[in-house]
N, C-alpha and C positions, 0 to 999 in steps of 0.2 A: 672714232668709235664712241658710242654712248656709254655711260657707266654700266648700264645693264648688259650691253654687248660685251664689255670687258669682263664682267662677271661670268657671262655665259661661256666665254672662251677660256678664261684663266682661273675661274673659281673652282670650288668655293673658297671663301676667304678663311684664313687661319682665325681661330677664335680663342679668346682667353676669358675666363669667368672670374668675377670678383663679387664680394659682398656689396661694395660701393665703388662706382666709377665717378671721378670728379673731373669735369671739363674746365680747365683753366688753372694755371699755377700762380695766381696772384694772391694777395693777402686773404681774400675770402676763401678761395679753394684750398689753400694750404692750411688755413685755420680749421676748416671743416675736417681735413684729413687728420690733423693733429688731435682734434677733439674726439674724433671717432676712436683713435687709438688709446687716448686717455681713458675714455669711458669703458672701452673693452677691457683695459687693464684692471679697472676697479671691479669688474664683473668676472675676472679670471677667465675671459673668453678671448678667442682669436678672431679678428676681423681682417679680411683681405681688402686693402684699399689701394687704388691707383689714381694718380693725378696725371692728366695729359696736359702738356704745356707746349703751345705752338712755337714759342721762342726757342732760341738755341740753348738757353738755360733759364731757370727761374729768375725773373727780374729783367731779362733782356728786352722785353716789350713793355715794361712798366714805366709809365710817365705820370708824374704828379708833382705838385708844387715843391715841396710838401711840408706843411706844418701838421704834425701827427699828434692826435690826442691818444695817450696810452691807455685810456680807460678799458678798452676791450682786451688789449694785450696783457694788462694786469690780471685780468680774469683767466686768460688762456694760459699764460706762462708767467706766474707771479714772480719767479726769480730770473726774469729776462736779463736784468743787469748782470747778474753773476755769470750768465751764459754768454755774455758778450754781444748782446743785440746792439746793432749800430744806431742807437739813439744817443748820440753823444753831445748834442748842442741844445740845451734848454733855451726856450724863448726868453730873452732878456728885456724886450720892450716892444710895444705895439704903436704903430702910427697909422692913422686913417686920414688920407688927404683927398680933398675935392679939388680937381684940376680944372683950370681954364687954359686956353692956349698960352697965355702969358702969366698966369697967376696960380697961387696955391692957397687953399684954405685948410688949415690943420684943425681937425676935430679934437678938442681937448679931451683928455683921458676921462674926465668925469662925465662927459656927454657922449662918449663912445658906446654904441649899442653892445650889449653883452656878447652877441655872436662874434664880435671882432676882438674880444679879449682872449688871449691865448696863454693865460697863466697855467703852468703845469704841463704845457705842450713842448714838443721838440721840433726843431728844424732838421729834416732828414732827407737823405737820398732814398726814396721809397724802393728803388730797385735793389739797393743794398739790404734793406730790411727784408724784402721778399726773398732774396737769395739766402739770407740767414734763416728765414722761416722754412725754406726748402730743406736746409741742412737739419733743422730740428725734426721735420717730418720724416726724413729718411732715417734719422737716428731712432725713431720709434717704429720703424719697419714699414713705412709707407713706400710704395713703389712710385717714383717720379720719373715720367718719361718725357724729357725735353725733346723738342724738334718733331713732335707728333701733333698733327692737326686733327681735331675731331670734325670730320667733314659731313657726317650724316647721322641723323637720329634713327635708331632702330626701334621698331614697334613689334609687339607680338600680335597674334590674331585677334585679340580683344581691343587693340588700339592703345595698349599701355606701353610706356617706354621701357625697353629692355636693355638699353645700352647705346653705344655709338660705334661708328666705323671710322677708322682713320683714312686720310686721303691716300690715293694711289700715288706712287712715285714713278718717275720715268715716262711721263706722258709729254709728247712734243707739242709745239704750238699748233700743229695740224690736228691735234686730238688723238694721234696714233701712238701706241706704245713704241718706245725705242729701246736700244740696248740698255740694260740696267733696270728695265721695268719691274716694278714690284707692286703687287696688289695690296691694297690696304687691309688691315685686319679688324676684326670685330672684338670689341671689349664689352661683354655683357655683365649685367649686375642686377641685384635685387632692387637697388635704388641708384639713380644717376642724378648727381648734383651739378647744376650748370653755373659756372662762375667765370664767364667769358669777359666781363667788363661791359662798359656802356655799348649798347647796340650790338650785343652778341648775335652772331648770324644764326646760330641754332636757337638761341633764346627767342629771337624774333619769330622763327618758325613755330616754336612751341606756343607762344602767346597767340598766334593766329589759329593754330590747329585746335587748341582747347578753349579759345575765346577767353583767355585769362584777363583781357582788358575790358571786358564787358562792364559797362556802368562806371568806368573810370575816365578821368580826364585823359586826353591824348598825352603821350610822353613828350617832354621837352628837353632839348639838349643845348649845350654850348660847345664851342671849340676852344680848347686851351692850347696856346702856342708858347713854348718855353725855350729859354736859352740858359746855359750854364757858363759863367765867366770866372776866370781866375783874375784877381785884382791885386794891386799893390798892397803890401801889409799895412801901410798907414791909412788905407781906406777901409780896412776890414772892421766890422762891428758885429762880431759873432752873436747870433741870437736875435738881431733886430728884424722885426717883421713889419713890412710896409704894404698897405693896401691903398689903392686909388680908385676913384670914380670920376666921371666927367670926361674931359678931353682925353684922347682925340675923338671919340665917338660921342657926338652931341646931338644926334637926331632922334633921341628917345630909345635907341636900341639898348638892350640890356648888356652891360659889360663893365669891365674894370681891370686894373693891373695889380700884379703882386710882385714883391721883391723881398727875398729872404737872404740874410747873411748866414752862411754855413760856417763851420769850422774850416781851418786850413786855407784861409784867404780866398774863399769861393763865395760867389753870389749866384743864386738862382732867381730868375725873373721871367715874367711873361705876361700875356694878356689873354683874358677870357672874354669871348663875345658870344652872346646868345644866338643860336642858329635860327631864331625866328625873326632875324632882321629883315627889313623890307626892301632895301635898295640893292638891286642886283649888281650895281657897280662897286659895292663894298668888297674889300679884300681883307679878311681877318689878318693875314700875314703882314700886309702893308700897314695896317693899323697898329700892329705890335711894333713894327720897325719905327714908325712915326712916334709912338709913345715913348720910346727910349730917348728921344731927343729932348724931351721936356726937361727944364732946368731943375725939377725935383728928382728926376731919375738919372740923368746923365752923370752927375758927380759920383754916383755910387760905382760906376763901371769905367769911367774915363781913365785911360792909361792901362786898362786891363786887356785881357785876351779872351775871346769867345772860344770855348772848348767843347760845347755840346749844344745840340738842337733837337727838338722833337715837337710833336703835336698829337693831341688826343681829344676825341669827343668826350664830354662829361655830361652826366645827368643833371638837370635842374628842375624837374617837373614837380618834385615834392610828394608828400604823402598822397595827394589827390590822384597822382598818376601811377601809383604802385599797382601792378597787376595782381591778380590772385597768384600766390607764391608757389602753390603745389598743384600737381596733376598726377594721374596714375603712373607711378613708377619714378617720380622725381620731383625736383624743386629748383627754383631760381634763387640765387643769393647775390649779395653785393650789388654792384652796378649793372649786372645782367637784369636785375629787377628794377633798379633805379633808386637805390638807397642813399645816394650822396646827399649831404646837407648843403644846399647851395648858399644858405646864409652864412655858414661857417667856412665854406669852401673846403670841406673835409669829407672824405668818403672811406678812407682805409679803416677807421675804427668801426664804421657801420658794416663794412665788408667782413671784418673779423668777427663781429658780434653775430651777424646773420649766418655766417659759416658755422659758428659754434651752435646756434640754435637749431639749424637744419641737421647738423651732425648728431646732436642729442636726440632729436626726434627719430632719426634713422636708426641710431643705436637701440633706442627703446623698441622700435618696431621689429628690428632683427632679433632682439632678445625674446620677443614674443612669438617668433616664428613667422612673422608676416613678410610679404614681399609684393612689389609692383602695385601697391595701393597708394592712396594719398596720405602724406605725412601731415595730417591736420594738426598735430601737436606743435609743429613749427610756427605757422602763422598765429596760433593761439598764444604761444610763448612770446612771440614778437609783440603782440598787443599788450602784454603785461610787462614789457621790458623798459629799461631806461632809454633805449634807442627810440621806441615809439613815442615816449614822452618828449624827447628832444625834437623829433621831427614834427610833432604836433605844434610845438611852440614856434617853429620856423616855417610852417607850411605855406604861408602867404607871401613869403619874401619875394620870390620871382613874380608872382601874379600882380602884386601891387606896383612893381616898377613898370609893368606893361601898361599901366594907366597913366604913365608920365613920370618924369624925374621928380617933380615936386610932390606928387601924391605918394610916390614910392618912398621918398626921403621922410616925409611926415609920418606915414603909417609904419615905416620901419622904426622910427623913433618911438612911436606909441607901443608897438608890439615887442620890440627888442630892447628898449631902454626903460620905458615907464612901467609896463606891465610886470616885468620880472621883479621890480622893486616891491610889488604887492603880491608876488607869487601867483600871478594871474596868467592864464593861457587864453589867447584870442578865442572868443566864443563864435566867431564867424569864419567861414571858409570861402576864399575867392577861387572861382573855377575858371577854366579856359576850355574852349571847344575847337580850336583850330590847330592842326599840326604844324610844325615848323615849316615844312616845305610849301605849305599852302599860303604862307604869309608873303611870299615874294611878289613884288609888283612888276609890271612890265617896265622895261628899261626906259621907254619914252615918257614914263610918268615920274622919273626920278632924276635928280641932278647927278651928272657924271662927276666922279671923284678923280682928281689928278694927284697921284702920289709922287713925292720927290724921288729922284734916283738914289740908290744906295751909295754910300761913300766908301764901303769896304773896310771901314774902321769901327764905326759905331752901328751902322745899318748895313744890311746885306741883302743879296738876292736869294731866291728860292734854291737854286741848284747848289750854290756854295753851302747853304744851310743843310740841304739833304746830305751832302757829302759827309758832314761831321756827325750825322745821325748813324753812320756806319750801316746804312741800309744795303741789303743785298738780297737778290732773288735769283734763282736759277733761271737764266734767260730763255732756255728752250723749254718753256712750259706754257700752257694756255693762260691768257690773262685772267687774273682773279678778280678783275673789275669788269663785270659783264653787263651787257645791254639787253633789255627785253626786246627792244626794237631799234635797230641800228640807224633808222632814218630820223628818229626823234631829236637827237642832239642838234642837227642842223635845221630841220623843219620847224621845230618848236623852240628849243632852248636858245639857239642862236638868233632866230628870227624875232622872238618875243622878248627874251630876257638878256640879249646881247652876250650869250655864252657864259653864264656865271660859273661853270665848271672850272674855267681857267683862273678864276679869282678865289672861289671859296676853298679850293684845294691848296694846302700849305706846302705841297711837295712837288709842284710842277708836273703832276701826272697827266692832266688834261690840257690840250691845246688845240685850237682850231687852225688848220693849215689849208693852203690852197693847192689843189691838184693841178696838173699840167693844163687841164681844160678850163681852169679858173674857178672851178666849183669848190665849195667849202667841204671840209671833212674833219671829224673829230679824231685826233690822234691820242691814243692812250699809252702813256709811258709807265706801264705797270711796275717796272723795276724800281721806280722812284718811291713807291707807296710806303708810307710809314704806318699804315694800318690805323689811321685815326678814325675812320668810318664817317667822316664828314659828308662825303659824296652820297653815301647810302641814306643819309638823313636829309640833306638839304636839296638834292636834285628836285626841281619843282614838278617834274613829271613822274618822279619815282621810277625812272627807267633804269637807273644804275643799281645793280645788286652786287654787293661785296660778298665774295665767296673765299674759301681758304686757298692760299697758294700752297706749294709744297712745304712741308714741315721745316722749321728753322729759318725760313725766309722772312724778310722784314728788317726792322731796325735792330741794332745791337747797342742799346744805350749803355753808356758808362758814366757812373756818378750822377745819374738823373733820378 
C-alpha cells in the first residue's frame, strides 16, 4: 500500500501541537531545545518544545572523532563542569604527520597550521556528550522522543512548513500493514528546526523545494570510518591528538587519518576520505584498514582490542556550500546545513552554536506572536558570530587540496599558518562546481586496487566490523535504501563503474550476486546499514535514495 492509501484506510493521524519541533537529537538539536527553554525562562514564558531522535536514545547514532572545542558549550551551559558534562580529557599534545608507505615526516609544532592546534579542547566520546545534553534538555522540560523517525515534512496550504510526520510502524517487506501496525503521528509547530546531521533526508528535500542552494557551490562530503580500541595501560597517552596526511591515499584524493587517546586506556582512530574521489576501485573501508598498518599508527594499538566501529558522512564543502538557512516555517542547523569546519575536523561546536542562534531567533519570533515565517534573524546573527569568522578563515581548505597535494600544502601553510600571524583572512575564495557523485571516472580509466586480506587482529572485514556497531533493524520492513530505477545498478553502475556500491559502503549493504541464470543482480542487505548516508551521496547515477527505517533501527554506538 502507498502512504496515501494507508492514510485513507487508517487515518487520520494523531496530531500533537508544539511551539517548536526539532528534528534530530544531536548536539545541534539539543542545544536548540535547551536554548529555547532558557530564553523562555528569562521572559517568564512557557514554550512547548519536542525533539525527535531516530536512534534508540540520544547519542545512539552519534559518531565523531572527536576533539571538541567547548567554546559554544561555554555559552550554552557555562557551568557544564559542575553539572558533570563528560568532557574529561583535555588535549595534552598535537602531532601532525605526513606519511609515505615507509616513512614519516613530523611537522614541528612551530610550523603546524593553527587549525591543527587543539589547546583548550577535549578528547571526547561525542555520544556521551549528546546523552548528557539530552538529560539537560529534559531537565528543562523539553520532551525528547527517542526511537521516532521524522519521515515526512508537512506543509500548509501556503507551502509553509507546519511540522513533520513520524514513520508508520508495522509495515512488512511487501509494503502491507501487519499485526502491530501503527500509523505515524503528526507533530505540528509554529517553527520546525531540522538538525538531522550530514545529508539529512528531510533537509535535502527542503533545500530542493525552496531552492536554498541557489547560487551556492554544490555541497561536498567525506566519509569518516572510525574504530574504538582498548589498549594496554603502558601504551596509553591520554590527551594525545595525532593527525596524518598522505599514505595510503596518494592519488590526489582528499583525506587523512586521526588518532586520539581518551582516558581509561582507550584510543579512537579512523580515516576520512573525501567523497569526490575519482577511482571507482577505491574502498574507504579498506583504505582505513591499510592505514592502521603503518608503523606510525600500529604501535598505538598493537596488543589492544577493537571494541567499537562505525562510519558517517561528514560535510566539508565550507562556507561556499552553505545553503540559505531559513524558509517559511523553519530552519536548518548544524551539519544538516553543512557547518562542519573541515580544516579543524570539528563540527559539534558549530552545531551547538547554530542551534543556539536558531533558537534565539525562534524565541524572539514567538514572543512577537509570529509563526510559520522566515526566521531571518538567525542567518543575520550567524553572519555576525565568531563561527562565521572561523569558517571564513578556513573556507578554502578543501578546495585548495583539490588542486593537488603540493598546492594544498603550500596554500594551507599560507592561509592557516602565515596569515593568522598577521591577523589576516584570505581575501580570495576558491569555488567548485562539480558534485561529489559526478567526479567518479569509468572503471576502465582507473588502476584497480588490490587490498590485502584482513588478519583479524589489526585489520578486519566489513561484517565483523558491523557486528560491533550493534546495528539492528526490524527485518520485516521495507528496505530503507530505495532505488529510483531497479535496472540502473547493473545496467550502468556495474557496467561502467564496476559496481562501486560494494566498495564505498562501509557496512556490506550492497553486493552484486549472480542469479541462477547467470545474470547479475544488486542485493541490498539493508539490515547492515549504519546510516552513514555515503550511498545517497556517492552513487554516480543518484539512483539510491536513503529514507527512514522504523524508529530505533540502526547502530547503537557505545563509547563512540
